[in-house]
DRENDRENBA-402561 format. One record per residue (C-alpha): x, y, z. Coordinates in Angstrom, 1 decimal, decimal comma. Layout:
BEGIN
NODE:u:v:w
NODE:X:Y:Z
...
//
This chain:
BEGIN
NODE:u:v:w
NODE:5,6:-33,7:-9,4
NODE:7,8:-31,3:-11,2
NODE:9,7:-33,4:-14,2
NODE:12,0:-30,5:-15,6
NODE:12,7:-27,0:-15,2
NODE:14,1:-24,8:-18,5
NODE:15,5:-21,9:-17,4
NODE:15,1:-18,7:-19,5
NODE:17,2:-15,7:-18,5
NODE:17,5:-12,6:-19,8
NODE:19,0:-9,3:-19,6
NODE:15,5:-7,9:-19,6
NODE:15,6:-5,2:-16,5
NODE:11,6:-4,2:-15,8
NODE:11,1:-0,3:-15,7
NODE:9,3:0,6:-12,6
NODE:7,0:3,9:-12,9
NODE:7,2:5,8:-9,1
NODE:3,7:6,9:-8,9
NODE:1,9:6,1:-6,4
NODE:-1,3:5,3:-8,8
NODE:-0,2:4,1:-11,7
NODE:-3,2:2,0:-12,2
NODE:-6,3:3,1:-13,3
NODE:-8,6:0,4:-11,7
NODE:-10,6:1,3:-8,6
NODE:-11,2:-2,6:-8,1
NODE:-7,4:-3,5:-7,5
NODE:-5,1:-0,8:-6,6
NODE:-1,3:-1,5:-6,6
NODE:-1,3:1,0:-2,8
NODE:-3,6:1,0:-0,7
NODE:-3,9:0,8:2,9
NODE:-5,8:-2,0:4,4
NODE:-6,3:-2,3:8,5
NODE:-8,4:-4,0:10,8
NODE:-8,2:-2,4:14,7
NODE:-7,6:-6,1:17,3
NODE:-8,8:-4,3:20,0
NODE:-8,1:-5,9:23,2
NODE:-10,0:-3,9:25,8
NODE:-13,1:-6,0:27,3
NODE:-11,8:-9,2:25,3
NODE:-13,7:-7,8:22,5
NODE:-11,5:-9,3:19,8
NODE:-8,6:-11,2:21,7
NODE:-7,9:-12,8:23,5
NODE:-11,7:-14,2:23,7
NODE:-11,6:-14,1:26,9
NODE:-8,9:-13,8:30,3
NODE:-7,2:-16,6:31,7
NODE:-6,6:-18,8:28,6
NODE:-2,8:-20,3:28,4
NODE:-0,2:-18,4:26,0
NODE:0,0:-20,6:24,0
NODE:-3,5:-20,6:23,3
NODE:-3,6:-17,2:22,5
NODE:-0,9:-17,7:20,6
NODE:-2,8:-19,8:18,3
NODE:-6,3:-17,3:18,4
NODE:-3,3:-14,5:17,5
NODE:-2,3:-17,0:14,6
NODE:-5,6:-17,8:13,6
NODE:-6,9:-14,0:13,2
NODE:-4,1:-13,1:11,5
NODE:-4,0:-16,1:8,8
NODE:-8,1:-14,6:8,2
NODE:-7,2:-11,5:8,1
NODE:-4,5:-12,3:5,2
NODE:-6,9:-14,3:3,6
NODE:-8,5:-11,0:3,2
NODE:-6,1:-9,3:1,8
NODE:-5,2:-7,1:4,8
NODE:-1,6:-5,7:4,7
NODE:-2,1:-3,8:8,2
NODE:-3,0:-4,4:12,2
NODE:-4,1:-1,9:14,6
NODE:-2,9:-4,2:17,5
NODE:-4,4:-2,5:21,0
NODE:-1,5:-2,4:23,6
NODE:-2,3:0,0:26,0
NODE:-6,2:-0,2:26,6
NODE:-6,5:2,1:30,3
NODE:-3,1:2,3:31,9
NODE:-2,4:-1,2:31,3
NODE:-0,1:-3,0:28,8
NODE:-0,1:-6,0:26,6
NODE:3,3:-6,1:26,4
NODE:5,9:-6,7:28,2
NODE:8,7:-3,6:28,9
NODE:6,7:-1,3:30,9
NODE:6,0:0,7:33,5
NODE:2,8:-0,3:34,0
NODE:1,0:-3,4:35,2
NODE:-0,4:-5,8:33,0
NODE:-3,3:-6,3:31,8
NODE:-6,6:-7,7:33,1
NODE:-7,8:-8,8:29,4
NODE:-4,7:-11,8:29,4
NODE:-4,9:-13,7:33,0
NODE:-7,8:-11,5:34,6
NODE:-5,8:-10,7:36,8
NODE:-4,5:-6,8:36,4
NODE:-0,4:-7,2:37,2
NODE:-0,2:-10,9:36,1
NODE:2,2:-11,4:33,2
NODE:1,7:-14,1:31,6
NODE:2,3:-17,2:32,4
NODE:4,3:-19,5:29,9
NODE:6,1:-15,7:30,6
NODE:5,1:-14,3:26,5
NODE:5,2:-11,0:25,3
NODE:2,3:-10,4:23,3
NODE:3,2:-7,3:21,7
NODE:6,5:-9,1:20,3
NODE:4,9:-11,6:19,7
NODE:1,9:-9,7:17,3
NODE:5,0:-8,0:15,5
NODE:6,8:-10,6:14,5
NODE:3,4:-12,6:13,7
NODE:2,1:-9,5:11,2
NODE:5,7:-9,1:9,9
NODE:5,8:-12,9:8,3
NODE:2,3:-12,5:6,7
NODE:3,0:-8,8:5,0
NODE:1,2:-7,2:7,2
NODE:2,4:-3,4:9,6
NODE:1,5:-3,7:12,8
NODE:0,9:-0,3:14,4
NODE:0,3:-0,1:18,0
NODE:-2,7:1,1:19,2
NODE:-2,7:3,5:22,6
NODE:-5,6:5,3:24,5
NODE:-3,5:7,3:25,8
NODE:-6,2:9,3:28,8
NODE:-8,0:6,8:29,2
NODE:-7,3:5,0:32,9
NODE:-10,3:2,9:33,8
NODE:-13,3:0,6:31,8
NODE:-15,2:0,9:34,8
NODE:-15,4:2,1:38,6
NODE:-14,6:-1,3:39,5
NODE:-11,3:-0,2:42,0
NODE:-10,8:-3,1:43,4
NODE:-9,7:-5,0:40,8
NODE:-6,7:-2,2:39,9
NODE:-3,5:-3,4:40,8
NODE:-1,7:-1,1:43,4
NODE:0,6:0,0:41,1
NODE:-1,6:1,1:38,6
NODE:-1,5:4,6:37,8
NODE:-4,7:6,0:39,5
NODE:-3,4:4,2:42,7
NODE:0,0:6,0:42,3
NODE:-0,8:9,1:40,9
NODE:-4,2:10,4:42,0
NODE:-4,1:13,8:41,6
NODE:-3,5:12,9:37,8
NODE:-6,7:11,5:37,7
NODE:-10,0:12,7:37,5
NODE:-13,7:10,5:37,4
NODE:-16,4:11,2:35,4
NODE:-19,7:9,2:34,5
NODE:-18,3:5,2:36,9
NODE:-14,5:6,2:34,9
NODE:-11,3:7,6:35,8
NODE:-9,1:9,4:33,0
NODE:-5,7:11,2:33,1
NODE:-6,1:15,2:33,2
NODE:-4,9:16,7:30,0
NODE:-3,9:19,8:31,4
NODE:-1,5:18,7:33,7
NODE:2,3:19,1:32,2
NODE:3,5:15,9:34,2
NODE:0,4:13,6:32,6
NODE:1,6:15,0:29,0
NODE:5,4:13,9:30,3
NODE:4,2:10,1:31,1
NODE:2,1:9,8:28,2
NODE:4,7:10,7:26,1
NODE:7,4:8,4:28,6
NODE:4,7:5,7:28,3
NODE:4,2:5,8:24,3
NODE:8,6:6,3:23,0
NODE:9,3:3,2:25,7
NODE:7,0:1,3:22,9
NODE:8,8:3,0:20,3
NODE:12,1:2,8:20,8
NODE:11,9:-0,8:22,6
NODE:9,5:-2,9:19,8
NODE:9,7:-3,5:16,0
NODE:6,9:-1,6:15,3
NODE:5,1:0,2:12,2
NODE:3,4:3,0:13,9
NODE:1,5:5,2:16,6
NODE:-1,8:5,2:16,5
NODE:-4,3:6,9:19,1
NODE:-8,0:6,7:18,9
NODE:-11,0:9,0:19,7
NODE:-10,7:9,0:23,0
NODE:-9,7:12,5:24,8
NODE:-11,6:13,9:27,0
NODE:-14,2:11,6:27,7
NODE:-17,3:11,6:25,4
NODE:-20,1:13,9:26,9
NODE:-22,2:12,7:30,1
NODE:-24,6:14,4:32,0
NODE:-22,4:16,1:34,8
NODE:-19,9:19,2:33,8
NODE:-16,0:17,6:33,5
NODE:-14,0:18,6:36,6
NODE:-11,6:20,6:36,2
NODE:-12,7:23,9:36,3
NODE:-10,2:24,3:39,4
NODE:-7,1:23,3:37,5
NODE:-7,8:25,9:34,6
NODE:-8,5:28,7:36,6
NODE:-5,1:27,4:38,4
NODE:-3,2:27,3:35,0
NODE:-5,1:28,9:32,0
NODE:-1,7:30,0:30,2
NODE:-3,6:32,8:28,7
NODE:-6,8:31,3:27,7
NODE:-10,1:32,8:28,6
NODE:-12,0:30,1:27,0
NODE:-12,2:26,9:29,1
NODE:-12,7:25,0:25,7
NODE:-10,5:26,4:24,1
NODE:-7,5:25,1:27,0
NODE:-8,9:21,7:26,7
NODE:-8,1:21,9:23,4
NODE:-4,6:23,1:24,0
NODE:-3,8:20,4:26,5
NODE:-4,7:18,6:23,6
NODE:-2,5:19,8:21,2
NODE:0,5:20,1:23,0
NODE:0,4:16,3:23,8
NODE:-0,1:15,7:20,1
NODE:2,6:17,6:19,1
NODE:5,1:16,6:21,9
NODE:4,8:13,4:20,6
NODE:4,6:13,7:16,6
NODE:8,0:15,1:17,7
NODE:9,4:12,5:19,5
NODE:8,2:10,1:17,7
NODE:9,9:10,8:14,3
NODE:13,1:11,8:15,9
NODE:13,6:8,7:18,2
NODE:12,0:6,6:14,6
NODE:11,8:8,5:11,9
NODE:10,1:5,9:9,6
NODE:7,3:5,5:12,4
NODE:3,9:6,7:11,4
NODE:2,2:8,8:13,5
NODE:-1,8:8,7:13,0
NODE:-5,4:9,3:14,5
NODE:-8,4:8,2:14,4
NODE:-11,2:10,7:15,5
NODE:-14,8:11,3:15,6
NODE:-15,8:11,0:11,9
NODE:-17,4:14,4:12,4
NODE:-14,7:17,6:13,1
NODE:-17,3:20,1:12,6
NODE:-20,7:21,2:11,9
NODE:-20,6:23,8:8,6
NODE:-23,6:25,2:11,1
NODE:-21,0:26,1:13,7
NODE:-17,4:26,7:12,0
NODE:-17,6:27,4:7,8
NODE:-14,8:25,3:7,2
NODE:-17,0:22,6:8,7
NODE:-18,7:19,5:7,0
NODE:-22,4:19,1:6,0
NODE:-23,4:17,4:9,1
NODE:-25,3:17,9:11,9
NODE:-23,9:15,8:15,2
NODE:-22,0:15,7:18,0
NODE:-18,2:16,9:16,6
NODE:-15,3:15,5:17,9
NODE:-14,0:19,3:17,9
NODE:-16,7:20,7:20,3
NODE:-17,6:16,6:22,6
NODE:-14,3:15,5:22,8
NODE:-11,7:18,7:22,4
NODE:-9,4:16,7:19,7
NODE:-8,8:19,4:17,1
NODE:-7,3:17,2:14,0
NODE:-8,2:19,7:11,7
NODE:-5,7:21,3:13,0
NODE:-3,2:18,5:13,9
NODE:-3,5:18,0:10,1
NODE:-3,1:21,4:9,3
NODE:0,1:21,9:10,9
NODE:1,5:18,5:9,7
NODE:1,7:17,1:13,8
NODE:0,1:13,1:11,9
NODE:1,1:11,6:9,2
NODE:-2,7:9,7:8,6
NODE:-5,6:10,8:9,4
NODE:-8,1:7,5:10,4
NODE:-11,6:8,8:11,2
NODE:-14,2:7,1:11,4
NODE:-17,2:7,5:10,0
NODE:-19,5:4,6:10,9
NODE:-22,3:6,5:8,8
NODE:-24,2:4,3:5,7
NODE:-24,7:6,4:2,3
NODE:-27,5:9,4:2,0
NODE:-27,9:9,5:6,0
NODE:-29,6:12,4:7,3
NODE:-27,3:13,9:10,3
NODE:-24,3:12,4:9,1
NODE:-23,8:10,7:5,2
NODE:-20,9:8,7:4,6
NODE:-20,3:10,7:1,4
NODE:-20,5:13,8:2,1
NODE:-17,9:13,4:5,6
NODE:-15,7:11,1:2,6
NODE:-15,2:13,9:0,5
NODE:-15,2:16,3:3,1
NODE:-12,1:14,3:4,6
NODE:-10,6:14,1:1,6
NODE:-10,1:17,7:0,7
NODE:-8,9:18,7:4,1
NODE:-5,8:16,0:4,3
NODE:-3,3:18,8:3,6
NODE:-1,2:16,2:1,9
NODE:-0,9:13,5:4,1
NODE:-3,2:10,0:4,0
NODE:-7,1:10,0:5,3
NODE:-7,3:6,1:6,0
NODE:-11,5:5,7:6,2
NODE:-12,2:4,0:9,6
NODE:-15,5:1,7:8,0
NODE:-17,9:0,3:11,1
NODE:-18,5:-3,1:10,0
NODE:-20,1:-4,1:13,3
NODE:-22,9:-2,5:11,9
NODE:-23,4:-4,9:9,3
NODE:-25,2:-6,0:12,6
NODE:-27,5:-3,6:12,4
NODE:-31,2:-3,7:10,3
NODE:-32,1:-0,1:10,1
NODE:-31,0:3,1:7,6
NODE:-30,0:0,6:4,9
NODE:-26,7:-1,4:7,0
NODE:-28,7:-4,5:5,8
NODE:-28,4:-3,9:2,0
NODE:-26,0:-6,0:0,8
NODE:-24,1:-3,5:-0,8
NODE:-23,2:-0,8:1,7
NODE:-20,0:-1,6:2,6
NODE:-19,2:-2,7:-0,5
NODE:-20,2:0,4:-2,2
NODE:-18,5:2,5:0,9
NODE:-15,6:0,5:-0,9
NODE:-16,3:1,6:-4,3
NODE:-16,7:5,5:-3,4
NODE:-13,5:5,9:-1,4
NODE:-11,8:3,9:-4,2
NODE:-13,0:6,6:-6,3
NODE:-11,3:9,5:-4,4
NODE:-7,2:9,6:-5,1
NODE:-7,0:11,6:-1,2
NODE:-7,9:8,6:0,5
NODE:-5,6:6,1:0,6
NODE:-7,2:3,3:2,7
NODE:-9,4:1,9:5,3
NODE:-9,8:0,4:8,6
NODE:-12,4:-2,1:9,6
NODE:-13,7:-1,9:12,9
NODE:-13,5:-4,4:14,5
NODE:-11,6:-7,7:13,7
NODE:-14,3:-10,1:14,8
NODE:-16,6:-8,2:12,6
NODE:-15,3:-9,3:9,9
NODE:-14,0:-12,4:11,0
NODE:-17,7:-13,1:11,3
NODE:-18,2:-12,3:7,6
NODE:-21,2:-9,9:8,4
NODE:-23,0:-8,7:5,8
NODE:-20,6:-11,0:3,9
NODE:-18,5:-8,3:3,8
NODE:-15,1:-10,8:4,4
NODE:-16,3:-12,4:1,6
NODE:-16,4:-9,2:-0,4
NODE:-13,2:-8,5:0,2
NODE:-11,5:-11,8:-0,6
NODE:-13,7:-12,6:-3,6
NODE:-13,8:-8,6:-5,0
NODE:-11,3:-5,6:-3,8
NODE:-9,0:-7,7:-2,1
NODE:-8,5:-10,3:-4,5
NODE:-4,8:-8,4:-5,4
NODE:-2,2:-8,2:-2,2
NODE:-1,2:-4,1:-1,9
NODE:1,2:-2,4:-0,6
NODE:0,4:0,3:2,3
NODE:1,1:3,6:0,4
NODE:4,5:6,0:0,7
NODE:5,2:9,1:2,9
NODE:7,0:11,3:0,9
NODE:7,4:13,0:3,7
NODE:9,2:11,0:6,0
NODE:11,6:9,3:3,1
NODE:11,1:9,6:-0,6
NODE:14,2:7,7:-0,9
NODE:14,0:4,2:-2,5
NODE:16,0:1,5:-2,2
NODE:18,7:0,2:-4,8
NODE:17,5:-2,7:-7,0
NODE:18,2:-5,9:-5,5
NODE:21,2:-8,4:-7,6
NODE:21,1:-11,1:-9,8
NODE:17,8:-13,0:-9,3
NODE:18,0:-16,7:-10,1
NODE:16,6:-19,8:-9,3
NODE:16,9:-23,4:-7,7
NODE:14,8:-26,5:-8,0
NODE:13,6:-29,0:-5,7
NODE:11,2:-31,6:-6,2
NODE:8,0:-30,1:-5,9
NODE:9,3:-26,5:-5,6
NODE:11,7:-23,8:-6,7
NODE:13,6:-21,6:-4,7
NODE:14,1:-18,3:-6,2
NODE:17,5:-16,1:-4,5
NODE:19,0:-12,7:-5,0
NODE:21,8:-10,8:-3,8
NODE:20,9:-7,4:-1,4
NODE:21,1:-4,3:-2,4
NODE:24,0:-1,8:-2,4
NODE:23,0:1,1:0,3
NODE:21,8:4,0:-1,1
NODE:22,3:8,1:-0,1
NODE:20,5:7,6:3,0
NODE:22,4:5,1:4,0
NODE:19,5:2,3:3,7
NODE:19,4:-0,7:2,0
NODE:16,3:-3,3:1,5
NODE:13,8:-3,5:4,2
NODE:12,1:-6,1:2,8
NODE:10,9:-7,4:-1,0
NODE:8,0:-7,6:-3,5
NODE:8,2:-10,6:-5,4
NODE:6,0:-10,4:-9,1
NODE:5,4:-13,5:-11,4
NODE:3,0:-13,8:-14,3
NODE:2,3:-17,1:-16,5
NODE:3,3:-17,9:-20,0
NODE:3,6:-15,2:-22,4
NODE:2,2:-12,1:-20,4
NODE:4,8:-9,6:-19,7
NODE:5,3:-8,4:-15,6
NODE:3,9:-5,1:-15,1
NODE:5,3:-4,4:-11,5
NODE:2,6:-1,2:-11,4
NODE:-0,5:-4,3:-11,3
NODE:-1,2:-5,7:-7,9
NODE:-2,6:-8,6:-10,3
NODE:1,5:-9,8:-10,9
NODE:2,6:-9,4:-6,8
NODE:3,0:-12,9:-5,6
NODE:4,5:-12,4:-2,3
NODE:5,6:-9,9:0,4
NODE:8,1:-9,7:2,4
NODE:8,8:-8,1:5,7
NODE:12,3:-9,7:5,7
NODE:16,4:-9,1:4,3
NODE:16,5:-12,7:3,7
NODE:17,0:-12,7:-0,2
NODE:14,8:-15,6:-1,1
NODE:11,8:-17,0:-1,9
NODE:9,6:-20,7:-2,4
NODE:7,5:-20,8:-5,0
NODE:5,1:-23,7:-4,0
NODE:2,3:-22,5:-5,7
NODE:3,4:-23,9:-10,1
NODE:2,0:-26,5:-11,8
NODE:3,2:-28,1:-15,0
NODE:3,0:-27,1:-18,2
NODE:3,0:-23,6:-17,7
NODE:5,3:-20,6:-18,2
NODE:6,1:-18,6:-14,9
NODE:8,4:-15,6:-15,0
NODE:10,0:-13,7:-12,4
NODE:10,9:-10,5:-11,6
NODE:11,6:-8,8:-7,9
NODE:12,0:-5,4:-6,2
NODE:13,4:-4,0:-3,5
NODE:11,5:-1,5:-0,8
NODE:12,8:0,0:2,7
NODE:10,6:0,8:6,3
NODE:8,1:3,3:4,8
NODE:7,6:0,8:1,9
NODE:9,8:3,3:-1,0
NODE:10,3:0,6:-3,6
NODE:13,3:0,0:-6,0
NODE:13,8:-0,9:-9,6
NODE:13,2:-4,4:-10,5
NODE:16,0:-6,8:-11,3
NODE:16,6:-9,4:-14,1
NODE:12,8:-11,0:-15,1
NODE:13,9:-15,2:-15,4
NODE:11,4:-17,5:-16,7
NODE:10,7:-20,8:-16,4
NODE:8,8:-23,3:-18,0
NODE:7,9:-26,9:-16,2
NODE:7,2:-30,2:-18,0
//
């Protein structure tokens, strides 16, 4: 039990260094995007199976988030639209069958999974990016399982069949308008931090040709090559979405996770030193162009390859994406699921830790995203242990995006405390608005012990990240015989951070 608190109040204000990477410490950067894909398609990660009760689904998701919080994860890519369906209530598309087992059937008792996920992620200091598959309409050939209001039944002319599945036809203006409407409904009605697409644009190539030649003939838009035309079809949607998202909510990030190879150098001198399938030619996704044009806030290439892999070496692709970021963020997609394999070096205990070390050495790489949630929580290859015991021992803030907002909040006012029997509660006053009209969206509580000075540029001093405008925090992790030093900063939606409050020191007898 705590016997006595002695307040040592000083007028010391900690000077804040606004540089993104003030530490020369690749093992514990203060700013890093640390994310996990939570896949709902086919119930890969959540829910564990269809038909669970609403309370069981919620408990499962809380358990997933709790585990990732322990691993230092600060962002969740939450799949809300696997195939023209919805894991959220405010949608014109049918409820996903992954929830209840029946497409179009709402959870019972009713709840909104996306609203719930956002609330729980933010409670744990995590961003939530709404992961949306724009063009995939079905995941199998069983049309009998589709609800009557599924898009393939209400607008069959908008989709084509390919290799047993259905896909939206990206060439149709009405399709692009529809997808833009779907995405913007989520942006406007939910408190998301980002919109996230993965690598599914045109379908991965099979044996048959794509059935869009008649559409090409009818609407070439001046193109003479059908492959260039397909790429332009996707370009039009990406540009439209980028404009729409940032106009509606300037702080919502827009990012895409393409296949790990954009183009091979043998096909384009701008390409990577690789020799494999390319997103540019196979999926008609010209992510290089989207990044160069500034349409994306981050690119998240899926580099699911090991070091020294001849067709596509992890180190070569990492260097290529880092060199072609055009000033925007690069988060590497890491294939944690590969750690269940035994070929090509995936059985080496150092493979994935070395990938983290490698990406942290490159200042043009701002983080990583793990696929998938279950592979991480199952601790494949002991990688979850590596995050908890080494790489992510300290909390990290997501990196800022100055092209969206570079104005930090003002400093919170008058840090103070009150005591309880087993803890004490820090409190402060909300900062005044700055010139863009914003005040604090959340706060960072920093703590050091005894005579260690608080350095707010050092991640080891971060005690808690609060996604809340409630200006208080209870520290229950204190013990007798120690002096605790505290200060607090504010941050806005894009994680621009203020300077620090006055510092207080409390000695526990």
